[in-house]
C-alpha positions, 0 to 999 in steps of 0.5 A, a space after each residue: 281814477 285812471 281811465 281804463 283802456 276799453 277791451 274790444 269784445 270778440 263776438 265770435 267767443 259768445 257765438 262759440 260758447 252757444 255752439 258748444 252748448 249745443 254740441 254737448 247735447 249731441 256728442 258724448 262728454 268724452 268726445 266733446 272734451 277731446 275735440 271741442 273743449 280745446 277749441 277757441 273762437 278767434 274771429 267771425 265775419 259774414 261768411 266765416 267762423 275762425 276757430 283756433 285748434 291745437 294742431 292740423 289733425 284736429 281739422 281733419 278729424 272734425 271735418 271727417 267726423 263732426 262736420 254735419 253736427 257742427 254745421 247744424 249747431 252753427 245754423 241753430 245759433 246764427 240762423 244761417 251757415 258759416 264756413 269754418 276756417 281753422 287757425 293752428 295754434 301750436 302744431 307739432 306736426 311738421 309740414 314737410 314729410 318725415 325723412 329718416 336721416 340714417 336709414 340703410 337700403 332695405 334688405 330683401 327681408 326688411 324686418 330680419 334680425 341680425 342675431 340667431 334664435 337659440 332654438 333652431 339657429 334661424 332668424 326671426 322677424 317682427 311679424 307685423 300683421 298686414 291686415 292691421 291697418 287704419 282702414 279696417 280699424 273701427 273708430 268709436 267714442 271709446 278709442 277715437 283719441 287713441 286712434 287720432 294720436 296713432 294717426 299723427 304718430 304714423 304720419 310723422 314718426 319721431 317728429 311729434 310730441 307723442 314720443 313715446 305714445 302709450 296705449 293702455 286698456 283691457 284685453 281685446 280692445 284693439 291695442 295691438 291692431 292700433 299700434 301695428 296699423 302705425 307700422 303698416 302705415 309708416 312702411 307704406 309711406 316711408 318704405 325705407 323705415 325700419 319698423 320693429 314690432 314685438 311683445 315685451 315677453 318676446 323681447 325678454 326671451 330674445 334678451 335671455 337668448 342673447 345672454 346665453 349666446 354671448 351676443 348682448 351687443 348684437 341684441 342691443 344693436 338690433 333693437 337700437 337700429 330701428 326707426 319705429 319700435 312697437 312694443 306690446 304689453 310692457 306690464 310683462 316687464 314687472 319683476 324682470 330687473 335685467 330686462 328693464 335695465 336693457 330696455 331703459 338703455 334702448 329707450 334712451 338711445 331711440 328717444 335721443 336719436 329721434 326714433 319713435 317708440 309706441 307701447 301698450 299696457 293693460 293698465 294705466 302707467 301709474 298702476 304698473 307695479 314693480 317697474 323701475 321708477 326711471 322707466 315710469 318717468 320716461 313713459 310719461 315724457 310722451 302721450 298716454 291714451 286709453 281705449 275703452 270697451 266699444 259702445 253698442 253702435 261701435 260694436 255693431 259697426 265692427 260686426 258689419 265691417 267684418 261681414 262686408 270684408 267676408 262678403 257674408 250676409 248676416 241678418 241685422 237682428 242677429 248682428 244687433 243681438 251679438 252687439 247688445 250681448 257681447 260687451 267686454 271686448 272686440 275679440 269676443 265679439 269677432 269670435 262670436 261672428 266667426 262661429 256663426 260664419 263657420 256654422 253657415 259655411 260648413 253646416 249650411 245652417 241659417 244665421 238665425 237669432 236662435 243660433 246667435 243666442 246659442 253662441 252668446 251663451 257659450 261665450 258670455 255668462 249671463 251676468 256679462 250680457 248688456 241690457 238693451 233699449 229694446 228690452 226696456 221698451 218691451 218690458 215697459 210696454 208690458 207693465 203699462 199694458 201696451 204694445 212696444 209699437 205704441 211706444 214708438 208711434 206718433 200718438 200723444 195719448 196720455 197713457 202712451 206718453 207716460 209709458 214712453 217717458 218712463 222707458 226713456 228715463 230707464 234707458 238713460 239710467 240703465 244704459 250707456 247710450 246717447 240721447 240721440 240713440 235712445 230717441 232712435 228707438 222711440 220712433 226716431 224722436 230727436 234728443 230734445 224730446 228725450 230730454 223732455 221725457 227724462 226731465 218730466 219723470 225726474 220731476 214726477 219722482 220727487 212728488 209721486 211715491 207710487 211712481 217712484 216705487 214702480 220705477 224702482 221695481 222695474 229697475 230691479 226686474 230689468 237688472 236681472 234681464 241682463 
């Protein structure tokens, strides 16, 4: 028997596995898989824990958004603090700043096109909205990966592996805001950069106009002269063969010359029907990310930020009601707040909960309203002949504890909120208490038919409260 060579164990790996287990309890699975699953433990000493990350943006993102929860997890595992050191494994973002090599001096109108509009013979512009910036983009669990990718692209356009960057998702979730934020950031950092933003519908219209004017060569030269092309709604290209062919050649020219391409779609790339396979194939060269509807906390943050920007004081219960009942998209949410602002400004109305209810009923049909934890708390308290304050109190009375555990179980089953958020609605209890309560009810349901029937009845009732 040959003697094997003993492999030296890495204690950091074992420590990191325990830290990851704790992080999974505090962070939703989507965020965990995005930011912590790819990390490897490299080394550890008395003062430092060295972690291997894919690129430097990971370091910045974790430091800015997860530093506290990560440090707490380290202390729980090791019993003391360790400083984090990051080792970048494969950083595609260059250390040197991006300097376009073939930019011409900026004209007075940076985004002016070189051929005319057929309607009024006047030049058109790419219409980047200056209000769409990274600073006022509210980041949550549903869009944090897309946001991170957009920041990386904006920081070093054409120099990352994210080319093209494709952002897909439903209407009103912030795709247009995000890609225009790329353009605004790139222009602020690299003022000589040519950034073109347009929709696929406008691209098609300009292409048709160019055909009618016999100016195809000017059309092609214009779009292929940009350094960053931001193109909204590529699903609009379906069944438009000539436009697809023109965009295919434009895409190839830009990509080959190291120019950045950013696209949006209302659905995953594989579901884009009636698009040429060669286009679909090229879309897959880069990075495809999705944006999901924002969770309650993100919706509430969006509303608060909007109020801050408008210097308007709206009561917290009004904002919470809007965030709990308008769940489909950000545009719908901001529209409701705008209506309240208009009522307050022009009619001197008070921003009351009743006003919020009226506006929500105008915007969202009843079946679109989201079940809230507060609704569950109030209804559960009523079923158990208690007040909702009892369920939030510190008391350990058996009947109160059981009712609280049932409410926690229902909150976990019927909402998308995290354990931490659920705990906050029960007097600020921590996630371990919530887990214990849920596990207790799950165990009782296996052997208690009466409780099983009661909870099923409660679920049916709460379903109709949405």
